[in-house]
PAZAPA-4460 file (N, C-alpha, C; in steps of 0.05 Angstrom, whole numbers, plus 32768, in hexadecimal, padded with zeros to 4 digits):
% residues 333
    n_x    n_y    n_z   ca_x   ca_y   ca_z    c_x    c_y    c_z   seq   type   mol
   7F39   81DD   811F   7F2D   81C7   812E   7F0F   81C7   812A     1      M     A
   7F03   81B0   8128   7EE7   81AE   8123   7ED7   81B8   813B     2      S     A
   7EC1   81C5   8136   7EB0   81D0   814B   7EA4   81B9   815B     3      E     A
   7E9F   81A2   814F   7E94   818B   815C   7EAB   8179   8165     4      N     A
   7EAF   8176   817F   7EC6   8167   818A   7EC6   814A   8182     5      D     A
   7EAF   8140   8179   7EAE   8124   8171   7EB2   8121   8153     6      N     A
   7EB5   8136   8145   7EB8   8136   8128   7ED5   8131   8121     7      K     A
   7EDA   811E   810E   7EF5   8119   8104   7EFA   812C   80ED     8      I     A
   7F0E   813C   80EF   7F15   814F   80DA   7F26   8141   80C4     9      D     A
   7F36   812E   80CC   7F4B   8122   80BB   7F4D   8104   80C2    10      F     A
   7F46   80F3   80AF   7F48   80D6   80B3   7F5D   80CB   80A0    11      L     A
   7F73   80C1   80AA   7F88   80B5   809A   7F83   8097   8098    12      A     A
   7F87   808B   8081   7F84   806F   807C   7F9E   8065   8070    13      I     A
   7FAB   8052   807D   7FC3   8047   8072   7FD1   8035   8087    14      G     A
   7FE3   8024   807D   7FF1   8011   808E   8004   801F   80A1    15      D     A
   8006   8014   80B9   8018   801F   80CD   8031   800D   80CE    16      I     A
   8047   8019   80D5   8061   800B   80D4   8072   8014   80EB    17      V     A
   8083   8002   80F4   8099   8009   8106   80B2   8009   80F4    18      A     A
   80BF   8020   80F1   80D7   8023   80E1   80F0   801F   80F3    19      D     A
   8101   800D   80EB   811A   8009   80F9   8131   8015   80E8    20      E     A
   813C   802B   80F1   8151   8038   80E3   816C   802B   80E9    21      F     A
   817B   8026   80D4   8196   801B   80D6   81A9   802E   80C8    22      I     A
   81B9   803C   80D8   81CB   8050   80CD   81E5   8043   80C2    23      R     A
   81E8   8045   80A8   81FF   8039   809B   8215   804E   8096    24      L     A
   822E   8045   8098   8245   8056   8091   8256   8048   807B    25      K     A
   8259   802E   807F   826A   801E   806D   825A   8015   8054    26      D     A
   8253   8028   8043   8243   8023   802B   8249   8038   8016    27      A     A
   823E   8035   7FFE   8241   804A   7FEA   8229   8048   7FD7    28      H     A
   8225   805E   7FC7   820F   805F   7FB5   821B   805E   7F98    29      V     A
   820F   804C   7F88   8217   8049   7F6C   8200   8052   7F5B    30      H     A
   8204   8066   7F4A   81EF   8071   7F38   81F6   8069   7F1B    31      C     A
   81E2   805F   7F0D   81E5   8056   7EF2   81E7   806E   7EDF    32      K     A
   81F7   806C   7ECB   81FD   8082   7EB9   81E4   8089   7EA8    33      V     A
   81D6   8075   7E9E   81C0   807A   7E8B   81A5   807D   7E97    34      D     A
   81A2   807C   7EB2   8189   8080   7EBF   818D   8091   7ED8    35      T     A
   8176   8098   7EE5   8178   80A6   7EFF   817A   8093   7F16    36      D     A
   817A   8079   7F11   817A   8065   7F26   8195   8064   7F34    37      A     A
   8194   8062   7F4E   81AC   805E   7F5F   81A8   8046   7F71    38      C     A
   81BE   803A   7F79   81BD   8022   7F8A   81CE   8026   7FA3    39      E     A
   81C3   801D   7FB9   81D2   801D   7FD2   81E3   8004   7FD3    40      L     A
   81FD   8006   7FD7   820E   7FEF   7FD5   821D   7FEA   7FEF    41      C     A
   821D   7FD1   7FF8   822E   7FC8   800E   823D   7FAF   8005    42      V     A
   8251   7FA7   8014   8261   7F90   800C   8250   7F77   800E    43      R     A
   824E   7F67   7FF9   823E   7F4F   7FF9   824D   7F38   8008    44      F     A
   823E   7F29   8018   8249   7F12   8025   825D   7F19   803B    45      G     A
   825A   7F31   8047   826D   7F3A   805B   825D   7F44   8073    46      D     A
   826C   7F4A   8089   8260   7F56   80A0   8263   7F75   809E    47      K     A
   824D   7F82   809C   824D   7F9F   8097   8246   7FAE   80B1    48      V     A
   8257   7FBE   80BC   8251   7FCC   80D5   823C   7FE2   80D0    49      P     A
   822D   7FE8   80E5   821A   7FFE   80E4   8220   8011   80FC    50      Y     A
   8217   8029   80F9   821D   803E   810E   820A   803D   8125    51      E     A
   81F0   803B   811F   81DB   803B   8134   81C1   8032   8129    52      M     A
   81AE   802C   813A   8193   8025   8132   817F   8035   8143    53      T     A
   8168   803A   8138   8152   8047   8148   8137   803D   813E    54      E     A
   8126   8034   8150   810C   802B   8149   80F8   8042   814B    55      L     A
   80E9   8046   8136   80D5   805C   8135   80BA   8050   8130    56      V     A
   80A8   804F   8144   808E   8043   8140   8079   8056   8134    57      P     A
   8063   804A   812B   804B   8059   8122   804F   806A   810A    58      A     A
   8060   8061   80F7   8064   8071   80DF   8057   8063   80C7    59      V     A
   805D   806D   80AF   804F   8064   8097   803F   807C   808D    60      G     A
   8039   807D   8073   802C   8094   8067   8013   809D   8076    61      N     A
   8001   808B   807C   7FE8   8092   808A   7FED   809C   80A6    62      G     A
   7FFB   808D   80B7   8001   8096   80D2   8010   80B1   80D3    63      P     A
   8023   80B4   80C1   8032   80CD   80C0   801E   80E5   80BA    64      N     A
   800C   80E0   80A8   7FF8   80F5   80A2   7FE6   80FA   80BA    65      A     A
   7FDE   80E5   80C8   7FCC   80E9   80E0   7FDA   80FA   80F5    66      A     A
   7FF4   80F4   80FA   8003   8103   810E   8007   8120   8104    67      V     A
   800E   8123   80EB   8011   813E   80E0   7FF8   814F   80E4    68      S     A
   7FE1   8144   80DE   7FC8   8153   80E1   7FC2   8159   80FE    69      A     A
   7FC7   8146   8110   7FC2   814A   812D   7FD4   8160   8138    70      A     A
   7FED   8161   8130   7FFF   8176   813A   7FF7   8192   812F    71      R     A
   7FE9   8192   8118   7FE0   81AC   810D   7FC5   81B4   8118    72      L     A
   7FBA   81A4   812B   7FA2   81AD   8139   7F88   81A0   8131    73      G     A
   7F89   818C   811F   7F70   817F   8116   7F69   8168   8128    74      L     A
   7F4F   8161   8128   7F46   8147   8134   7F4D   8132   8120    75      H     A
   7F63   8123   8125   7F6E   8111   8111   7F6C   80F4   811B    76      S     A
   7F63   80E2   8109   7F60   80C6   8110   7F6E   80B5   80FB    77      A     A
   7F73   809C   8102   7F81   808A   80F0   7F72   8070   80EF    78      L     A
   7F6E   8066   80D6   7F64   804B   80D1   7F7C   803A   80C8    79      V     A
   7F83   8027   80D8   7F99   8016   80D1   7F97   7FFB   80E1    80      T     A
   7FAA   7FE9   80DC   7FAA   7FCF   80E8   7FC6   7FC9   80F4    81      H     A
   7FC6   7FBE   810C   7FDF   7FB6   8119   7FDC   7F99   8123    82      I     A
   7FF3   7F8D   8129   7FF2   7F73   8134   7FF0   7F74   8153    83      G     A
   7FEA   7F5E   815F   7FE8   7F5D   817C   8004   7F56   8187    84      E     A
   8015   7F6A   8186   8031   7F66   818D   803D   7F80   8199    85      D     A
   8056   7F7F   81A1   8063   7F95   81AE   8065   7FAE   819C    86      G     A
   806B   7FA9   8182   806D   7FBF   816F   8052   7FCD   816C    87      L     A
   803C   7FBD   816B   8022   7FC8   8169   801B   7FDA   8181    88      G     A
   8022   7FD1   8199   801D   7FE1   81B1   802E   7FFA   81B0    89      R     A
   8046   7FF8   81A7   8057   8010   81A5   804B   8024   8191    90      A     A
   8040   801A   817B   8033   802C   8167   801B   803A   8173    91      C     A
   800A   802B   8181   7FF2   8037   818E   7FFA   804C   81A2    92      L     A
   800E   8047   81B3   8017   805A   81C7   8021   8074   81B9    93      D     A
   8030   8071   81A3   803A   8088   8195   8024   8099   8189    94      S     A
   8010   808C   817D   7FFA   809B   8172   7FEB   80AA   8187    95      L     A
   7FE5   809D   819E   7FD7   80AA   81B3   7FE6   80C1   81BE    96      K     A
   8001   80BF   81C0   8012   80D4   81CA   800F   80ED   81B8    97      N     A
   800A   80E8   819E   8006   80FE   818B   7FE9   8107   8188    98      D     A
   7FD8   80FC   819A   7FBC   8104   819A   7FAD   80FC   8180    99      K     A
   7FB6   80E7   8174   7FA8   80DB   815D   7F92   80C9   8168   100      V     A
   7F7A   80CB   815D   7F64   80BA   8166   7F69   809D   815C   101      I     A
   7F6A   808A   816E   7F72   806E   8167   7F5A   805B   8169   102      T     A
   7F42   8065   8169   7F2A   8054   816C   7F27   8041   8154   103      D     A
   7F34   8048   813D   7F30   8038   8125   7F4A   8029   811D   104      Y     A
   7F5B   8024   8131   7F73   8014   812D   7F6B   7FF7   8135   105      V     A
   7F6C   7FE5   8121   7F64   7FC9   8126   7F7C   7FB8   812E   106      S     A
   7F78   7FA8   8143   7F8D   7F97   814C   7F87   7F7A   8144   107      I     A
   7F99   7F6E   8134   7F94   7F53   812A   7FA5   7F3F   8139   108      E     A
   7F98   7F2A   8144   7FA7   7F15   8151   7FB6   7F04   813C   109      K     A
   7FCC   7EF8   8146   7FDD   7EE7   8135   7FE7   7EF5   811C   110      N     A
   7FEC   7F0F   811F   7FF7   7F1F   8109   800C   7F31   8114   111      Q     A
   8021   7F37   8104   8036   7F48   810D   8032   7F64   8102   112      N     A
   8038   7F78   8112   8038   7F94   8109   804E   7F98   80F4   113      T     A
   8048   7FA8   80E0   805C   7FAD   80CB   8076   7FB8   80D7   114      N     A
   808C   7FAC   80CF   80A7   7FB4   80D9   80B9   7FB7   80C1   115      H     A
   80C1   7FD0   80BB   80D2   7FD5   80A4   80EE   7FDD   80AE   116      H     A
   8102   7FD9   809C   811D   7FDF   80A2   8127   7FF6   8090   117      Y     A
   8132   800B   809C   813A   8022   808D   8158   8023   808C   118      V     A
   8164   801E   8075   8181   8020   8072   8188   803D   806C   119      L     A
   8193   804A   8081   8198   8067   8080   81B5   806C   807A   120      W     A
   81B9   8078   8063   81D4   807E   805A   81D6   809B   8050   121      Y     A
   81E8   80AA   805B   81EA   80C7   8055   81D0   80D4   805E   122      D     A
   81C2   80E3   804D   81A9   80F0   8055   8191   80E2   8049   123      I     A
   8195   80CC   803B   817E   80BE   802F   817B   80A2   803A   124      D     A
   8166   8094   8031   8160   807A   803C   8155   8067   8028   125      R     A
   815A   804E   802C   814F   8038   801C   813F   8027   8030   126      T     A
   8126   8022   802A   8114   8015   803E   810E   7FF9   8035   127      I     A
   8113   7FE5   8046   810B   7FCA   8041   80EE   7FC6   804C   128      L     A
   80DB   7FC1   803B   80BF   7FC1   8043   80B3   7FA5   8041   129      I     A
   80A0   7FA0   8053   808F   7F88   8052   8074   7F8F   805F   130      K     A
   805F   7F8F   8050   8044   7F95   805A   8036   7F7B   8062   131      H     A
   802E   7F79   807B   801E   7F63   8084   8003   7F63   8076   132      A     A
   7FF8   7F4C   8071   7FDE   7F4A   8063   7FC7   7F4A   8078   133      K     A
   7FBF   7F61   8081   7FAA   7F63   8095   7F8F   7F5E   8089   134      F     A
   7F7C   7F58   809A   7F60   7F54   8092   7F52   7F70   8093   135      D     A
   7F56   7F7E   807D   7F4D   7F9A   807C   7F2E   7F9C   807D   136      Y     A
   7F25   7FAC   8090   7F08   7FB2   8092   7F05   7FD0   8098   137      K     A
   7EF4   7FDE   8089   7EF1   7FFA   808E   7EDC   7FFE   80A4   138      F     A
   7EE1   800F   80B8   7ECE   8012   80CE   7EB5   8022   80C6   139      P     A
   7EA1   8020   80D7   7E89   8030   80D3   7E8E   804C   80DD   140      Q     A
   7E8B   8060   80CC   7E92   807B   80D3   7E7D   808E   80C9   141      L     A
   7E7A   80A4   80D7   7E69   80BA   80CE   7E77   80CD   80BB   142      G     A
   7E6E   80E5   80BA   7E7A   80F9   80A9   7E95   8101   80B2   143      G     A
   7EA8   8105   809F   7EC3   810D   80A5   7ECA   8123   8091   144      I     A
   7EDA   8137   8099   7EE1   814C   8087   7EF3   8143   8071   145      S     A
   7F09   8136   8079   7F1D   812D   8065   7F26   8110   806B   146      W     A
   7F28   8101   8055   7F34   80E6   8057   7F4F   80E8   8048   147      V     A
   7F63   80DD   8054   7F7E   80DD   8048   7F86   80BF   8044   148      Y     A
   7F86   80B7   802B   7F8B   809A   8024   7FA7   8097   8019   149      L     A
   7FB5   8083   8025   7FD0   807E   801B   7FD7   8061   801E   150      S     A
   7FF0   805B   8022   7FFC   8040   801E   7FEE   8029   802D   151      S     A
   7FE6   8014   801D   7FDA   7FFC   8028   7FE8   7FE4   801A   152      L     A
   7FE3   7FCC   8025   7FF1   7FB4   801B   7FE6   7FAA   8001   153      A     A
   7FF3   7F96   7FF6   7FEC   7F8C   7FDB   7FD1   7F7D   7FDB   154      E     A
   7FC6   7F76   7FF2   7FAC   7F68   7FF3   7F95   7F7B   7FF9   155      N     A
   7F9A   7F95   7FF5   7F87   7FAA   7FFE   7F73   7FB3   7FE8   156      S     A
   7F74   7FA7   7FD1   7F63   7FB1   7FBB   7F46   7FB0   7FC2   157      L     A
   7F3B   7F9A   7FCE   7F1F   7F9B   7FD6   7F19   7FB0   7FEB   158      P     A
   7F2C   7FB6   7FFC   7F29   7FCA   8011   7F24   7FE5   8006   159      Y     A
   7F30   7FEB   7FEF   7F2B   8004   7FE2   7F0E   8007   7FDA   160      H     A
   7F01   7FF1   7FD4   7EE4   7FF2   7FCD   7ED4   7FFA   7FE6   161      E     A
   7EDC   7FF0   7FFD   7ECE   7FF8   8016   7ED2   8016   801B   162      E     A
   7EEA   8020   8017   7EF0   803C   801B   7EE0   804D   8007   163      I     A
   7EDE   8044   7FEE   7ECF   8052   7FDA   7EB1   8053   7FE0   164      L     A
   7EA7   803C   7FEB   7E8B   803C   7FF3   7E86   8051   8009   165      K     A
   7E98   8053   801C   7E94   8068   8030   7E94   8084   8023   166      Y     A
   7EA6   8089   8011   7EA8   80A3   8004   7E8F   80A9   7FF3   167      L     A
   7E84   8095   7FE7   7E6C   8099   7FD7   7E54   80A0   7FE9   168      K     A
   7E54   8095   8001   7E3F   809A   8014   7E42   80B4   8023   169      N     A
   7E5A   80C0   8020   7E60   80DA   802D   7E6C   80ED   8018   170      H     A
   7E5C   80F8   8006   7E66   8108   7FF0   7E73   8122   7FF9   171      P     A
   7E6E   812B   8012   7E7B   8144   801B   7E97   813F   8026   172      D     A
   7E9F   8126   802A   7EBA   8120   8033   7ECE   8123   801D   173      T     A
   7EE3   8132   8022   7EF8   8136   800F   7F0C   811F   8011   174      K     A
   7F19   8119   7FFA   7F2C   8103   7FF9   7F47   810D   7FEF   175      L     A
   7F5C   8108   7FFF   7F78   810C   7FF7   7F83   80F0   7FF2   176      A     A
   7F91   80ED   7FDB   7F9C   80D3   7FD4   7FBA   80D5   7FCE   177      F     A
   7FC9   80C7   7FDF   7FE6   80C6   7FDB   7FED   80A8   7FD7   178      Q     A
   7FEC   809E   7FBE   7FEF   8081   7FBA   800A   8077   7FC4   179      P     A
   8009   805F   7FD0   8021   8052   7FD9   802A   803D   7FC5   180      G     A
   803E   802E   7FCC   804B   801B   7FBA   8037   8009   7FAC   181      T     A
   8026   7FFB   7FBB   8014   7FE7   7FAF   7FFD   7FF4   7FA1   182      F     A
   7FF4   800B   7FAA   7FDF   801A   7F9C   7FE8   8023   7F81   183      Q     A
   8002   802A   7F7F   800D   8031   7F64   800E   8018   7F53   184      I     A
   8017   8001   7F5F   8019   7FE8   7F50   7FFE   7FDE   7F46   185      K     A
   7FE8   7FE4   7F55   7FCD   7FDC   7F4C   7FC7   7FE8   7F31   186      F     A
   7FD1   7FFF   7F2C   7FCC   800D   7F13   7FB3   801F   7F15   187      G     A
   7FB3   8034   7F05   7F9D   8047   7F06   7F82   803C   7EFF   188      A     A
   7F81   8028   7EEE   7F68   801C   7EE5   7F5A   800E   7EFD   189      E     A
   7F69   7FFF   7F0D   7F5C   7FF0   7F23   7F53   8003   7F39   190      K     A
   7F5F   801B   7F3B   7F57   802E   7F4F   7F4A   8047   7F42   191      L     A
   7F3E   8043   7F2B   7F33   805A   7F1C   7F1E   8069   7F2B   192      K     A
   7F0E   805B   7F3B   7EF9   8068   7F4A   7F04   8078   7F61   193      D     A
   7F1B   806F   7F6C   7F28   807E   7F81   7F33   8098   7F75   194      I     A
   7F41   8095   7F5F   7F4C   80AD   7F52   7F36   80C1   7F4A   195      Y     A
   7F20   80B6   7F40   7F0A   80C8   7F38   7EFE   80D7   7F50   196      A     A
   7EFF   80CB   7F68   7EF3   80D7   7F80   7F07   80EA   7F8E   197      R     A
   7F20   80EA   7F85   7F35   80F9   7F94   7F33   8117   7F90   198      T     A
   7F34   8125   7FA7   7F34   8143   7FA6   7F50   814D   7FA2   199      D     A
   7F64   8141   7FAF   7F7F   814A   7FAC   7F92   8131   7FAB   200      I     A
   7FA3   8130   7F98   7FB5   811A   7F93   7FD2   8123   7F98   201      F     A
   7FE2   8111   7FA5   7FFE   8117   7FAB   800F   8100   7FA1   202      F     A
   8025   8106   7F95   803A   80F2   7F90   8054   8101   7F88   203      S     A
   806A   80F3   7F86   8081   80FF   7F7A   8080   80FC   7F5C   204      N     A
   8092   8109   7F4E   8092   810A   7F31   8095   80ED   7F25   205      K     A
   80A6   80DD   7F31   80AB   80C2   7F26   8093   80B1   7F29   206      E     A
   8085   80B3   7F40   806C   80A3   7F44   8057   80AC   7F30   207      E     A
   8055   80C6   7F2C   8041   80D0   7F19   8045   80C5   7EFD   208      A     A
   805F   80C2   7EF5   8065   80B6   7EDB   805B   809A   7ED9   209      E     A
   805E   808A   7EEE   8055   806E   7EEE   8036   806E   7EED   210      I     A
   8029   807E   7EFD   800C   807D   7EFF   7FFF   8086   7EE5   211      I     A
   8009   809C   7EDA   7FFE   80A7   7EC2   8007   809A   7EA8   212      S     A
   801E   808C   7EA9   8029   8080   7E91   8037   8095   7E7F   213      G     A
   803A   80AD   7E89   8047   80C3   7E7A   8065   80C4   7E82   214      I     A
   8077   80C1   7E6F   8093   80BF   7E75   80A3   80D8   7E6C   215      K     A
   8095   80ED   7E64   80A3   8104   7E59   80B3   8113   7E6E   216      S     A
   80AA   8111   7E87   80B7   8120   7E9C   80AD   813D   7E9F   217      G     A
   809B   8145   7E8D   8090   8160   7E8E   807B   8162   7EA4   218      D     A
   807F   8174   7EB6   806E   8176   7ECE   8051   817D   7EC6   219      I     A
   804D   8190   7EB3   8032   8197   7EAB   8024   817F   7E9E   220      L     A
   8032   8171   7E8D   8026   815A   7E80   8020   8144   7E94   221      E     A
   8031   8140   7EA7   802C   812C   7EBC   8014   8134   7ECD   222      L     A
   8012   814E   7ED4   7FFC   8158   7EE4   7FE2   8154   7ED5   223      S     A
   7FE2   815B   7EBC   7FC9   8157   7EAC   7FC2   813A   7EA9   224      E     A
   7FD6   8128   7EA8   7FD1   810C   7EA6   7FC4   8101   7EBF   225      G     A
   7FCD   810A   7ED7   7FC1   8102   7EF0   7FA5   810E   7EF2   226      I     A
   7FA3   8127   7EEB   7F89   8135   7EEC   7F74   8126   7EDB   227      R     A
   7F7C   811B   7EC5   7F6A   810C   7EB3   7F5E   80F3   7EC1   228      A     A
   7F6C   80E9   7ED5   7F62   80D2   7EE4   7F4C   80DA   7EF7   229      L     A
   7F49   80F4   7EFD   7F33   80FC   7F0E   7F3A   8110   7F25   230      G     A
   7F52   8110   7F30   7F57   8122   7F47   7F53   813F   7F3F   231      P     A
   7F46   814E   7F51   7F40   816A   7F4C   7F5A   817B   7F4D   232      K     A
   7F6B   8174   7F60   7F84   8183   7F64   7F9B   816E   7F63   233      I     A
   7FB1   8175   7F56   7FC8   8163   7F53   7FE0   8171   7F5F   234      V     A
   7FEF   8164   7F71   8007   816F   7F7D   801D   815A   7F78   235      V     A
   8032   8163   7F6B   8049   8152   7F65   8063   815E   7F71   236      L     A
   8072   814E   7F7F   808C   8157   7F89   80A2   814E   7F77   237      S     A
   80B8   815E   7F77   80CF   8158   7F66   80E9   815D   7F75   238      D     A
   80EB   8151   7F8C   8103   8152   7F9C   810C   816E   7FA2   239      G     A
   8126   8174   7F9E   8131   818E   7FA4   8126   81A4   7F92   240      P     A
   8119   819D   7F7C   810D   81B1   7F6A   80F4   81BD   7F75   241      K     A
   80E9   81B1   7F8A   80D0   81BC   7F95   80B8   81AB   7F8E   242      G     A
   80A1   81B8   7F8E   8087   81AA   7F89   8076   81BB   7F77   243      A     A
   8062   81AD   7F6B   8051   81B9   7F57   8034   81B3   7F5E   244      Y     A
   8023   81C7   7F5A   8007   81C6   7F5F   7FF8   81CB   7F45   245      L     A
   7FE7   81B8   7F3D   7FD6   81BC   7F25   7FBA   81C0   7F2E   246      Y     A
   7FAF   81D8   7F29   7F95   81E0   7F34   7F88   81F2   7F1F   247      L     A
   7F6F   81EB   7F18   7F5F   81FB   7F05   7F6F   8200   7EEB   248      N     A
   7F7C   81EB   7EE1   7F8B   81ED   7EC8   7FA3   81FF   7EC9   249      D     A
   7FAC   8205   7EE1   7FC4   8216   7EE5   7FD8   8206   7EF5   250      E     A
   7FF2   820A   7EEE   8008   81FC   7EFB   8017   8210   7F0C   251      L     A
   801A   8209   7F26   8029   821A   7F39   8041   820B   7F43   252      W     A
   8056   821A   7F4A   806E   820E   7F55   8076   821C   7F6E   253      H     A
   8082   820C   7F81   808D   8217   7F99   80A8   820A   7F9E   254      I     A
   80BB   821A   7FA8   80D5   820F   7FAF   80D4   8200   7FC9   255      L     A
   80E8   81F0   7FCF   80EA   81E4   7FE9   80EF   81FA   7FFD   256      I     A
   80E6   81F6   8016   80EB   820A   802B   8109   8206   8033   257      Y     A
   8117   821C   8036   8134   821A   803C   8139   820A   8055   258      P     A
   814D   81F8   8054   8153   81E8   806C   815F   81FA   8082   259      D     A
   8156   81F5   809A   8161   8204   80B1   817C   81F9   80B9   260      I     A
   8182   81E0   80B0   819C   81D3   80B4   819E   81BD   80A0   261      A     A
   81B5   81B2   809A   81B7   819C   8087   81A5   8185   808F   262      P     A
   8196   8179   807C   8184   8163   8083   8192   814C   8090   263      P     A
   8185   8140   80A4   818F   8128   80B1   8189   810F   80A1   264      L     A
   8170   810C   809A   8167   80F6   8088   814B   80FC   807E   265      E     A
   8143   80F1   8067   812C   80FC   8058   8112   80EC   805C   266      R     A
   8112   80D8   806D   80FA   80C8   8071   80E2   80DA   8079   267      T     A
   80CB   80D7   806B   80B3   80E4   8072   80AF   8100   8067   268      G     A
   80C2   810A   8057   80BF   8125   804C   80A7   8127   803A   269      A     A
   80A2   8113   8029   808B   8113   8017   8071   8112   8027   270      G     A
   8070   8100   803B   8058   80FE   804B   8052   8118   805A   271      D     A
   8067   8125   8064   8064   813F   8072   8057   8154   805F   272      A     A
   8062   8155   8047   8057   8169   8034   803A   8163   802E   273      F     A
   8033   814B   8026   8018   8144   801E   8004   8147   8034   274      S     A
   800B   813D   804C   7FF8   813E   8062   7FF4   815A   806C   275      S     A
   800A   816A   806C   8008   8185   8075   7FF6   8196   8063   276      T     A
   7FFA   8193   8049   7FE9   81A1   8036   7FCB   8199   803A   277      M     A
   7FC6   8180   803D   7FAB   8176   8041   7F9F   8181   805B   278      T     A
   7FAF   8181   8071   7FA6   818B   808A   7FA0   81A9   8088   279      A     A
   7FB0   81B8   8079   7FAB   81D4   8075   7F91   81D9   8067   280      A     A
   7F8A   81C8   8053   7F70   81CA   8046   7F5A   81C5   805A   281      L     A
   7F5E   81B0   806B   7F4A   81AA   807F   7F46   81C1   8093   282      A     A
   7F5B   81D0   8097   7F59   81E7   80A9   7F4D   8200   809C   283      L     A
   7F47   81FD   8082   7F39   8213   8074   7F4A   8224   8062   284      G     A
   7F63   821D   805E   7F74   822D   804C   7F6D   8227   802F   285      L     A
   7F74   823A   801E   7F71   8235   8001   7F87   8222   7FF7   286      S     A
   7F83   8215   7FE0   7F98   8204   7FD6   7FB3   8211   7FD3   287      P     A
   7FB4   822A   7FCA   7FCE   8238   7FC7   7FDA   823F   7FE2   288      L     A
   7FCA   8245   7FF5   7FD5   824A   8010   7FDF   8230   801C   289      E     A
   7FD0   821A   8019   7FD8   8200   8024   7FF1   81F6   8017   290      A     A
   7FF5   81FD   7FFD   800D   81F5   7FEE   8026   8200   7FFB   291      F     A
   8025   8217   8008   803C   8223   8015   8043   8216   8030   292      T     A
   8030   8207   803B   8034   81FA   8055   8044   81E0   8052   293      W     A
   803F   81D1   803D   804B   81B7   803B   806A   81B6   803C   294      G     A
   8078   81C7   802D   8095   81C5   802D   80A2   81CC   8048   295      P     A
   8093   81DB   8059   809E   81E2   8073   80A0   81CA   8085   296      I     A
   808B   81B9   8086   808D   81A1   8096   80A0   818D   808A   297      N     A
   80A3   818C   8070   80B7   817B   8063   80D3   8183   806C   298      S     A
   80D9   819D   806C   80F3   81A7   8075   80F8   819E   8092   299      M     A
   80E3   81A1   80A3   80E7   819B   80BF   80EB   817D   80C4   300      S     A
   80DD   816C   80B6   80DE   814F   80BA   80FA   8145   80B5   301      V     A
   8108   814F   80A0   8122   8144   8099   8138   814C   80AC   302      V     A
   8131   815C   80C0   8144   8163   80D5   8146   814E   80EB   303      Q     A
   8134   813A   80EB   8132   8126   8100   8133   810A   80F4   304      Q     A
   8137   80F6   8105   8135   80DB   80FD   8118   80D3   80FB   305      I     A
   8110   80C7   80E5   80F4   80BE   80E2   80E2   80D3   80D7   306      G     A
   80C9   80CA   80D3   80B6   80DA   80C4   80A5   80ED   80D5   307      A     A
   80A7   80EC   80F0   8094   80FA   8101   80A0   810E   8115   308      Q     A
   80B9   8109   811D   80C4   811A   8132   80C4   8138   812A   309      K     A
   80C9   813E   8111   80CB   8159   8108   80B0   8166   8101   310      G     A
   809A   8158   8102   8080   8164   80FA   8079   817A   810D   311      L     A
   8070   8191   8102   806D   81A9   8111   8051   81AE   811B   312      L     A
   804F   81BF   8130   8035   81C9   8138   802D   81DF   8124   313      S     A
   8014   81E7   8124   800B   81FC   8112   8019   8217   8119   314      R     A
   801C   821C   8133   802A   8235   813B   8046   8236   8130   315      E     A
   8055   8220   8132   8071   8220   8129   8072   8222   810A   316      K     A
   8060   8213   80FD   8060   8214   80E0   805A   8231   80D6   317      L     A
   8046   823E   80E2   8040   8259   80D9   8056   826C   80DF   318      E     A
   8066   8266   80F4   807D   8277   80FA   8092   8275   80E3   319      E     A
   8097   825C   80DA   80A9   8258   80C3   809E   8267   80AA   320      Y     A
   8084   8265   80A6   8078   8272   808F   807B   8290   8090   321      L     A
   8077   829B   80A7   807A   82B8   80AB   8096   82C1   80A5   322      K     A
   80AA   82B0   80AC   80C6   82B8   80A9   80D3   82AC   8090   323      N     A
   80C2   82A3   807D   80CC   8297   8064   80DA   82AD   8053   324      A     A
   80EE   82A5   8044   80FB   82B8   8032   80E8   82C1   801C   325      P     A
   80EE   82D8   8011   80DC   82E4   7FFD   80D6   82D2   7FE5   326      A     A
   80EA   82C2   7FDE   80E6   82B0   7FC6   80D4   8298   7FCC   327      E     A
   80CE   8294   7FE6   80BD   827D   7FEC   80A0   8284   7FE9   328      Y     A
   8096   827F   7FD1   8079   8283   7FCB   8072   8273   7FB2   329      K     A
   8058   826D   7FB0   804E   825E   7F99   804E   8271   7F81   330      A     A
   8058   8267   7F6B   8059   8276   7F52   804C   8267   7F3B   331      R     A
   803B   8274   7F2C   802E   8268   7F15   8042   8265   7EFE   332      K     A
   8043   824E   7EF2   8056   8249   7EDC   8048   824F   7EC1   333      I     A
***
């Protein structure tokens, strides 16, 4: 925790969403033979029954990160936009309940809060997304320890220039970048100054291939490709194979933390990993120490519905770390 109670340790920037989970039973998954792509299939033109629904407010990459950092003991704030509607009020209430600073949540009249639909089948999910085109404006802020930048809408390219201006005016502020759907679609060239300013970069292996243009699938080559864009530290996840940390021209690997029970559903596992590692750095841990924190929160999140219920306190996370199996450690490749 910061010694100055008014100091923000962790500022997340990203769109906020209310996720509506729809639990499907009458469906199946079809995987193509010649690719890794799979499709969720339901009967076309029919009435398809569902098991249950649950509305989860105040989620999205940025909000998930803000909540993760707050639960780990940091002064955590969120810059985001909501509509003047019931979902927006539910999002605000949820953030406040998690002790996230909401002073920089902008409420726009005549606009709807983002509302996504999560088709939940087995332990995985397919998300139907639609980002509202908010009038993005970056607030006036003083010094901040860490900025965590993630998913924004397709009209947000000029907004990234405002964020970059803030970062240029505050050279001591560290930047974690976990690009979202549209930030990846912008391409590395349009966001080259963001990549160049990034202290730690997070994505999964498939996203890194798109961003870097490297299709070999080799983790070291992918890590070097992302590092060439500017990030000082590169962290890539590879599903059940674990995660990789590229630091000082060395590649490290860590396994997933063993599940305490079979996963319920996987929404938010990546956000939990990335935000937890960033929060650990903000708390003063070394990159290799922080690397061991991320998979623990990922394991915990997949035990609950949604991206935030399973996020841990620092005390509980450190308890899991203390009781980790002997093979759970970062290893240099």
